[in-house]
N, C-alpha and C positions, 0 to 999 in steps of 0.2 A: 612752751606751748600749753602745758597743763595749767599754769597760772592764768594765761589768757583765756582759756576755755572756761575754767571755773569762775574766773572773774566776770566774764560776760554773763554766765548763768546767774551769779549772785546779783549783778546789777539789774537784770530783768526781774528777779524776785523782789528786790528792794523797791523797784518801781511799781510793784503791785500786780505784775503779770501772773496769770495762772501758770502752774508748773509746766503744763504741756506747751504753752506758747513760749514760755521762758526757754525751754529746751530747744525749740525750733529756731527762735530768733537769735538765741545765744550762739548756736552753731553757725547760722548764716553770717552773723557778724564776724566770727572767727575765720570763716572761709574767705570772706572779703578782705579782712585786715591782713591775714596771713598769706594772701595770694594763692588760695586754693580753689579759686572759682571753677577750675576744670572739674572739680568733684561735685558740682551742683546736680548733674543728672543722676548721681548715685543716691541723693537724698530721698526723692520720691520712691525710688526702687526699694530702698531699705524700709521706708515707711510701709509700703504695701506688703513686702515679704514678711515683715514682723508680725502682722496680724493675719496673714494668709497661712495660718497654722491650725491644724486640726485640733490640737490639744487646747488652744485658747478658746475654742468654741464652748468649752465647759463653763467659761465665765458667765456669759449671758444666760445659759441654761440654769446654773445654780442660783443666779439672781432671780430669775423668773420663778423657780421652785419656791424660794423663800417668800416671795410676794404672794404666790398662790396659797401657801400655808397660812400666812398671816391673815389674808382675807377670807379664807375658806374654813376657819374655825379650828385648824389643827393646832396652832400655837396656844389657843385658849384651852384646849383639852389637855395639852401638856402641862400648863400651869395648874389646872385643877388636880391633875394626878400628883404633881409634886406637892401641892398644898395639903392634901390629906396625909401625906407622909411626914410633913414638917410642922403642922399647925400648932403642936404643943411645945415646940422648941422656942427658946429665946430668939428674938429677931426673926420671927417666922417669915414675915413678908420679905425681908432682905434675903433670907435663904431660899425662899420660893423663887425670887427673881434670879438668883444665881443658878439654882437647879434647873429652872426652865430655860435659862440661857444656855446651859450645857446641852440640853436636848436640841434646842432650836439651832444653836451654833453648829451642831454636828450635821446639819442639813443645809443651812443657808451659806456657810463658808464665808460670812462677812460680819465684821464687828458692827458697823453702823446699822445693818439690817437687823441684827440681833437686839441691839439697844432699842431700835424703833418698835420692833414687834413685841418684845417682852416688856420693855419699859413703858410702852404705851398703855399696857394693861395694868402693870403693878405700881407704877409711880403714883397715880391718883389714889390708890388704896393705901399706900404708905403715907401719903399726905393726910388722909382722913384719920389714920391711926395715930398721928401725932409726930411723925418724922418731920423734921425741918425740910423744906423743899430742896435745899442744897444737898442734904444728906441723901434724900431719896434719889436725886439725880446722880450723885456720886456712886451709890449702890448699883444703879443700872449701868452706868458707864464702866465701872470696874468689872462688873459681871460680863459685860460685852467683850472684854479682852479674850474670853474663852473662845469666841466665835471663829477666829482664824487659826487657832492652835489645834483645835480638834478637826479631824477630817470630816467632810471634804473642806478644803480651804482655798480660796481664790489666790491669796499670795503664794501658797505652796505651789500651785499650778504655774504661776509666773516664774518663780524661782527654778522649778524643775526644768522648764523650757530653756531658761537663760543659762543655767549651769549644765544642762545636758544630763540630768539624772532622772531616775524613775519617779514619776508622779505617785505611783502606788507605794513606793518605799517611803516617800515623804509623808504620805497620809498615815501609814502605819506608825512612823516615828513620832507623829503628833499625838497619838492616843494617850500615852503615859503622861507626858508633860501637861496635856490638856486637862486630864483628870486631876492631876496634882494642883494645877492652877485653881480649878473649881473648888477642891477641898480646902485649899488654903484661904481662898476668898470667903468661903462659908464659915470657916473658923474665925476669920477676922471680924465677921459680923457680930459674933458673940461679945467681942470687946468694944466694938464701935457703936453698934446699934441696939444692944440689949437694953440700954437705959431708956430707949424710946418705946420698946416693945418687950417687956419681960415675958418669961415663959407663961403661957396661958394654960394652967392646969385645969381650968374649967372647960376647955375645949373637949369635945367628945373624943374618946379613944378610938383608934382605928380598928374597925372590925373586918373580919375576913370577907363578909358580904360587901361592905363598902369598898374595900380594896379591889375585889373582883369586878364590881360594877365600874369603878373608875378606870381600872386597867382595860376592861373591855371597851370602854368609851374612847380611851386614848390609845389603845393598842395599835391601831393602824398608823397613827402618827408616830408612835415610838418605834414602830417596825422599820420606818423609812431608812434610818442610818444603816441598819443591818442589811437591808436590800442593796443599798449602794455599795457598801464595803464588801459584802458577801459576793455580790455579782462581779466586782473587780477582781478579787482574789480567787474566786472560783473559776475565773477565765471565761465568764459568760459575756462580759462586755468591758470595754476600755473606760478609763475615767470620764472621757467626753461622752461616751454613750451612756454611762451611769448618770451623768448630769441630765441628759435628755429623758432618761427613764424616770428620774425623780420628778421632772415636770409633769409627765403623763400620770404618774402615780398620784402626785398632789392634786392634779385636776380631777381625776376620777374619784378619789376619796372625798374631796371637798364638794364636788358637784353632785355626785350620785349616791354617796353614802351618808355624809354629814348634811348634805343638801343646804349648805350655807352660801355657796358660791353661785352668784347669779350671772346670767349671760351678759347683763348690762355692766357687770364689774370687769369683764375681760378687757375691754378697750383701755380702761384706766390702768389696769395691771400691766398690759403690754407696753403702753407708753412709758410708764414709770420704769419698767425693767429695761426698755430700750435706752432711756436717758442714762440710767446708772451704768449700763454696759458700755455705752458710747464714751462716757467720761473715762472709764478705765482703759478701754482699747485705744482711745486717742492719746492718752499718756504713753501707753506701750508703743504706739506707732511712732511718736516723735522722740521717744527715748532711744529707739533703734539706731537712727543715723548718728545721734550724739554718741552712743556707746561704740558704734562702729568706728567713728573718727578717733575716739580715744584709743581703741585697740590698734588702729592703723598707724597712729603716731607713737605707739609703745608706751602710752601714759600709765596704764595699769601696772606694767612691769617696773616703771620708774618709781611709782609711788610705793609699790611693794618692797623694792630694794631699799628705799629711804626709810620705810617703817622698820624693816628688819635690821637695818644698821643702827637705828636709834634705840630699839628695844631688843636686847639680846635674850632676856628671860621669857620663857613661854608663858609664865604666869602674868607678867606685865603686858605681853602682847595680847593675850586673851582679854585682859581687862580693858586695854585700849580699843580693841575691836568693839566691845560693848559700848564704851564711851562714844566712839565715833558714830555707831549706829543710833544710839539714843539721842545724841545732839542733832544729827542730821534729820532724824525722825521727828524732831520738834518742828521742823520747818517744811519738810517735803512729804508728799503723799506716799503711802506705802509702796505702790507699784513703782514709782520713780526711784525710791530708795533701793529697791531690789534690783531694778534694771541698771542703775548707775554704779552701785557698789559691788555687785556680785563679780563682775570681771576684775575688780581691784582686789577683793578679799580672797578669791579662789587661790591665786598663787601664794598669798600669805598663809592661808590655811594649809596648802600643800606643803609648804616649808616647815610647818609645825606638825605635820602628819595628822592633821584634822580631817576627818571624813567630810566630803561635800554635803552629806546628809546632815551631819552635826552642824556644820556651818550654816546650812539652810535653816535649820530649826532655830539657831541663835538669831539669825536675821529676822525670821518671822516673829519670834517672841519679843525681840527688841522693838520692832515696828508696831506690834500690838500694844505694848506698854506706851509707846509714843502717841497712840491715839487717845490717851487720857491726859496728856500734858500739853498746855498751850505753848505756842500760839495756834498750832493746827488743831489738835484735840477734837477730832471728829466725833468720838464717842460722847464727849462732854457737850458739844454743841447740840447733838441730837437729843440727849437727855434733858438739856436745859430748855429746849423748845417744847418739850412735853411738860416739864415741871414749872415753867414760867419763872425762872430765877436767873439772876445775873451770873455770868461766867466767873467773876472774881470770887463769889461765894462758893461755887462748886469746886473751883480750883483748890481752895483751902480744904474743903471737906474731903476731897479725894486723895490728898497727900498721904494719909496713913496707908491707904491701899497701894499707892504707887511705891512707897518705901518697902512694903511687905513683898510686893511682886518683884522688885529689884533684888531683894534678898534671895527669892526663889530662883531668879535668873542667874545669880552668881553660883548657886548650888548646881544648876544645870551646866554652867560653863566649866566648872572644875571637877565635876563628877559626871563625865559624859556618858558612861554606861547607862545612865537613866534614860538618855535619848536613844541609845542604840540597842537596848535590851530586847525590845519586841521585834525589830527588824532582824536581829541576829537569831532570835528564837525561831523565826519563821524562815530563816535561810535566805533573806533578801539581800541584794547587793548594797553596799554602803558607799560605792563610788560611781 
């Protein structure tokens, strides 16, 4: 049954069907061929109950908050603040892109949104500075990987609901690896991009007055992640309520303090946010009956048993988990990867005594790297649309970053206290 189910899914994908439609039609085909038509009434029930979830309401709110920030001048002020700190460094614009992505990603919770918001502002400047267009696009796409690793993170919300773990613990677990990712990418710029932009020692040195002015200007934008996380862990509101608060905060700051958000902008922002949210929630909705049927037929357990019998070494199993996630992440959208593989990987992780929080972080990090590698490569597609360059060129330019990030992933995989240090320090549950 597992071969029939995944074979039907693969056939739909080969025929060029969107992932959500592939999941739905693949399941229907299996129900008909396998004489499970009596289960048809359960399909719409599972679709509805999957998205009828309070926690999933955080997804459209975080998307809306990111769009409000991008249009309302908050992301622009973040970039300026990072710029004054890094302008004398080699590959300054590349580092500014990564530094600003760190701040914006810690609010938007989305890789493509981070690439679009930050890359849309910095890629043209990099091109003017002499960066090849494909390198500028690669810098923005690689920097965007930080978006879903730092909290809040839309994939973390999806995983937490699917695995039945705490959203808050997932958010805290993402802080250390997210910061490490950002620092590693910024160090990589020194070797990859410094030849296009050497250190500019003629740039004015940062003064206390300039720092104070820039911090004052960007302070309200930089404060947003602390409001979100502080409110969650201070018991003031839930992650979903935090997402709603971030929308209200972004609107008030952009409209009444920065005064860059116009009433005429709101309709476009709402439509864009609704479309992006609908895509994600549609995938979640159609993944639910597919995942339920897998569980009903005992497929996750069968696969877990086969994998455990094949690879007896914990080191080999952890390596294969990463390989599976990376390969499937090349072809499937992040939400689909999480919803399909979490039920399969959880029993494998349990047999290896791997915390569900650690497993969740490995899934999120793998899928984030997958957004930089074709054929899906969402980050690259977004960056290319801004830079106006062919994907083949950007694919080659981004390979050094991909290899470096894979090395960091292996460190996280085999030195798991890096992922659990902060949750343990705060006394948060890891299961």
